N, C-alpha and C positions, 0 to 999 in steps of 0.2 A: 503494500500498502502506499511505502514512502515515496521508494524506487519509481511509480509513476505518478505520486505528487509534485517529486522533484522534476520527472520527465515534461511534465504538466505548465509547472512552473516558467523550467526553459524555455520552452519554447513560446509562454506570453510575455516574458520580458522580453525578447530578443524580439517578437512580431510588433511588440510595444514601441523598441527601439529603433526598430525601419521603419516607423510610422510617424516619429517626431520630427518637428522642425524641417518640416517640406511642406510642399504645396502644391496646387495644381498645375501649375506653368502652361503656357503657350506658346506655338510657335514654332519653324521649322527647326533652327537654328540647336541640337541638340551634342552635349560636352559630358560623355561617362569619365570618370574620376575611378582607376582602378589603384587601390592606397597599398602599397609593398610590404612584405614580411621580411625581416630579416630572411637572405637566401645565400647562406657563405660556400654554396656550390655551383657552376656555370649552368644549372640545368632547375629550373623552377620545383620548390620545396610542393609539399603537398597545400599547404594553406595558398600560398601565390597558385598553386594554380586550382582550387577553388574559386579564388578571387577574379582570377582571368578568367573562366566560365561563366562566373556570376555579371561578371561586366560585359561579355559578348551577349548574353543573353537580355540584358538593360536594356542597352543599344538596339530601342523602337525604330529606327531607321534601317535596320538592315546592312548597314556598311556601306549606306550610302550616304553621298557629297554631304548631306548636312545634318552626318551624325560623326562624331571622333571619338576616340579611345585614346584619354590619353592614362599613360600607365606613369604613374608618381612611385618613385625610391631610390636612391643613392646608393653607393656599395657599401659594404658592413663588411666584406674580406680582402679587401684588395682587388677582387678578378670582377666580372661582369655587374654595370647593377642593377639592382631590382629591379627598374625596368626594361634594360634590356633583357632581361631572362623571362620576364613575362610577357616582353613584346613578342619572342623567338616562338614562349609555347604557342602563343595567339595565331602567330600567322605559320611556324613551321607544323606546328603538331596538330592543330583545331582549328587550324585551315581560314582564320580569318583575314579577308581582300578590304574590309574598308580603313577606314584613315587611322593610321594610326599616330601620336604622339607621344615623343620619348618625354619626359623631365626626369634627371637623372641625376640631380644634386642632395634635396632632401634626404635627411638624416633619421629625423622626429614627425609628429603627423603637422605639428602647428608649422613647422619648413616645406611640406606636403602641400598644404594649404595656400602658404605665402606664395610660394615657386610656381602655383597653378595657374594662380589668381589673372597671369597676364596670359595665359591660354583661353580662360572664359569666357573675356570682358564683350565678346558678341553674342555669347551662347546666351539662347531663349528659356533652355532647359538644362539646368546640372544637376546629373545625377553621382553620390559619392558611394564605390562599393569596398565593402570591408565586410568586417564581422558586423552584425547592429549597434551592438557599441560603438565599435572602432567608426564606421561611417560616423553614427550619431556626435560625438566625439569632432570630429572633421567638418560637422554641418555648423555646430557650434564654434569652431573656431571663425569659418566663414561668416559667421553672423559679427563674429568681434572684431574680424580684418576688413569686413567690406558688407553693411548689413546692404548693399543694394544688389548687390545677388546674390542674398542669399533669401529674396526675396526670388528667386530663379530655381531653388532648391527645387527638388521634385523625387518624387521616389525612386528606389534601383529596384530593381530584382534577385536582392543578396538575402530574403528572406523568404526562405517558399517550406511550410512544415512538413516537416516529418524528413529535413532534410539535414545531417548533421544534430538528429535526438540523440544522442546514447550523450553526445557532451554540449549540449544547448546547456543543462545545468551548471558545468563548470565556466562556458562561456559566458555565462549570465551573474556568477560568484564573481569572474575575472573582471567585466563588462563594470559592475557596481563597482571596484578597485576604483578600475581607469575613469569611470569620470566623476570624481571625486573632487576634480578641480571646476568643476565647470561653476560657473555661478547660481546663486538663489534661484535665479528665474531661469536659469537654464536645467536646472534639477527639478525645480518644480514639473516642467513642460517634460522630461523625459522619465518624472517615476511614477 
């Protein structure tokens, strides 16, 4: 019974985070920002592979010229950057043929947001892809750095019921810890 309750709680909290600080957004130009995760090897690890798949399925333009996928993340261990590793996985393994942009200097979530902002100026809809708590944190950072762009944030397809179910309680616990740095207003909105 406790296990089922923990799984349900993990699902509920991750779903709620995926729908926080987003609007409806309209317009033809869409930017999907995929945040990287520490990747010490030259090939994408399991978390980055999942984030890339979620990013591609979030691109509602189907790879059309009005949608671009931005992979964001710098080098974590001297080799290829997270952005390069994710882009390579998207194009060579998944066969993604849409527009790909790399932001390869970031080492933190704050830097991810700071460094992708110039790439989002003309976007009508902005989707940030990661695990739901991490994406929420990035959306809160967009609100802090550029409130005008925050109005363009829309929901990405990075939460699906039943996906990662077994680890969602752990992701929820980690998310609660990771979101502790949000302001009182952001916390009120997110929890």
